[in-house]
N, C-alpha and C positions, 0 to 999 in steps of 0.2 A: 262477479269478481269484485272484491273489496278494494276500495281506494284508500291508501294510507297517506295521510297528510303529514306535513312537517310538524304540525301541532301534536299529532299522535306520537310521532317519534320522540319529541321532547318530553311528553308526559311519560312515555315508556322509559326513557332514559332516567328521568327524575325518580320514578318509582323504583327502578333497579338500584340507583345510587343510594336511595333511602334505606334499602334493605342490606346494604353492604356494611358489615361491622368493621370497625377499626380498632386496632390495639390501643388501649389507653396509654397515655404518656406516663412513663415511670417517674414519679416525683420523689422517689427515695423512701426511706423507712417511715412508718406511720404508726400512730396509736389510735384506737377508737376512744373518743371522749364520752363523757357522761351523756351528752345530748345525741350521741350516735355519729358524730362527724369523724371522718377519717382525717386526722390531723397529721400532715406531712411535716416532720420536724425540720427537714432541710429546705422545704419550700412552703413556708407558712403564707397562706393567702388571707387577706382581710376577712373574707366571708367564712373562713374556717375558725377564726378566733371569736369565741363567744364568752361574754361575761358570765353566763350561767355555768359554763365549764370551769372557768377560772375560780369562781366563788365555790363551786362544789368541791373541786379538787383541793383548794387551799384550806377549806374548812375541815377537810378530812386528813390533812397532813399535819403531823405534830412537829413543833419546833424542836431544835436541838436533837434531831434524828431520834426523837422519842425519849431521850434521856431527861425526863422531867418528873417531878413528884406527882403531877396530875396533868391530864391532857391539856395542852396549850397549842392551839392551831396557828398555822401561818396566817390564816385569815384574821384571827384575833390580833395578832401582832401587827398586821397591815393596817387595821382600823386604828390601833393605838398610834402608829407612826403618823397616819393621816391627821389624827386629832392634834398632834404636836407641831403641825406645819401651818404656815400662813395659807390663806384661802387659795391663792394662785398655784400652790403646790400640793393641795390636798389629794387630787386625783392621782398624781404621780406617787405620792406616799401610799395611797391605798393599793396601787398596782405595782409597787416597786419590786415585789417578789412574784409577779404574775407568771413569769417564765417557768417557775417551779411547778405550776399547774400542768405543764407539758413535759418538763424535764426531770422533775422531782427535786427534792431538797437534799443538799449535802451540807455537812458541817463546814463552816467557813475555812478552817485550816485545810480540809481536804480539797475544797474548791481551788485553792491556790496550787495544788499539785496536779490538778486535771486541766492541763493547758487547753486541750480541745474543748472541754466543757465550758470554760470561760468565754471562748470565742463564740460558741454556739448559743450560750446564754445571752451574750450581747447582741447577736444577730436577731434572736427571737424577741428580746426586749425592744429592739428597734421596730420590729414588725408590730408588736403590741402597742407601743407608743404611737405609731402611725395610725393604727386602727382607732384608738381612743382619744387621740389628739393631745397628748402631753409631751413634754420635752424629754428626749433621751439623746445622749447621756444625761443623767439626772443632775439637777441643780445640786451643788454641794450640801445644801441644807438637808436634803433627803438622806444622804449618806450619814451626815452628822447625827440626825435624829435616830437613824437605824443603829448606829454605834452607841449612842448615848444611853439607850434603854437596854442594851444587851445584858448588863450586869443585873439590872432590876428584874428582868424577865426570868432569870434563873431561880428566883426565890418563890 
């Protein structure tokens, strides 16, 4: 006759619980990023935000919804903004459009019409700023630089 100890019962219970599958938590709509991450737009986690994904997406996204004489990426625009800011704001300037890597870019006049988009963009920019350690909402100089080069970029 086999004797079953408390230790055997605990091991058996742990083994059974380890094989039980649980339903994943629904984090809402998501996109698969360049690096393969399932990025949940309504629940952005710091570990899901990758500079590689941001750089890849923004370098492949054309400014002005593609209405340019030659390809001009959001990434190029971001580098120019960063170059025109003081040292302490350069990272914020470089990443000021980082949410567009996950949400896409819309022409500025249309963004004003999309009320929910603006809130989602702000929510996501807050998560990105938290991940990379810059101030959001942005210092007014970042917005000023972004607006100041708008007309020059169209040429």
